[in-house]
N, C-alpha and C positions, 0 to 999 in steps of 0.2 A: 186619552190623550186629546188635547184640543189643538186644532190646526186653524189658523186664520188665513184666509185669502183676502189680501188687501182689496178694498173697494167692494167686497161681497159679504163678508161675515165670517163667523166661526163655525166649525164642524167638530163633532165628537167622532173620533175614529178608534177602532180597536188597535191596540199596540202591535198586534200581529201584522198590520199593514205597513209598519215602519220600514221593514226591509224592502218592500216594493217601492215605497216612496224614495228611499235612499238610493236604490238602483237607478231610478229615473233622475234623481238629483245629480248623481255622479255622471250620468250620460250627458246631462245638460252642461255640467262643468266642461266636459270634453268638447261638446259642440261650440260652446262659447270660446274656449281656447283656440279652436280651429276657425273661429269666425264664420261658422256655417249657420247662417240665419235660418234657412229652411228647416234644418234638423233641430235647431234651438226652438223654433216656433212649434214644431210638431211635438217635441218632448215636453215643453212647458204646458201645452194644451193637454197632453196626456197626464201629466202630473196633477194639474188642477182638476181634470175630469175624474181622475181616480179618487180624489178627496170628495168631490161632489157626489159621486156615485156610491161610495162606500160609507160616507160620513152622514151623521145625523145633525142637521142644522141646530145650532144653539140659539135659543130665543134672544132677540135683541134686548129684552128686558133683563136677561141674566148676565151678570158680570163675572167672567172667569178669565184667568190669565191664559194666554196662548202658549203652548209648548213649542210650536213651530209657526213661523210667519212666512207665508209664501207671497211672492209679488203678484200684482194684478195681471190679468190676461193680456193687457196691452203693453207689457214691458218690452222695451226695445232691446236689441242686441247690445247696444252701447250701455244702457242701464244695467243689463245683466252682467256685463264685464266687471262691475263693481260688487255684484251680489254673489255670483257663482264662481268663487275662487277657492283654491285649496280643497277643503272637504265639501264645499258647497254650503247649502243652507242647513243640511242635516248632518250632524257629525257622525262619523263612522264609515 
C-alpha cells in the first residue's frame, strides 16, 4: 500500500498497518468535530509519524499511485474540517 504525506513524499506500508491508521483517522474525525485543536494536532502528528516510522520511502524517481493521501503536518484545524469528515480519509 502506498501512502502519500503531502509536502513530504510517499511511503510503502504493509497492509496490516491499515487498521492502526484507520483508528487514528477516526479519532482525528472526532477531535475535529469537537474542535479540539490540541487533540487534533497530537493525533495528526501520531498518524504521520506512524507512516514515517513503519513505511519505506518511495524513491522520488519512482512514479506510483497513492492509495491514501494524508495532509501535511502543518494542516490547520480549519483545513481539517474539510478533510476529516464522515469516515475521514481512510474508509472503514
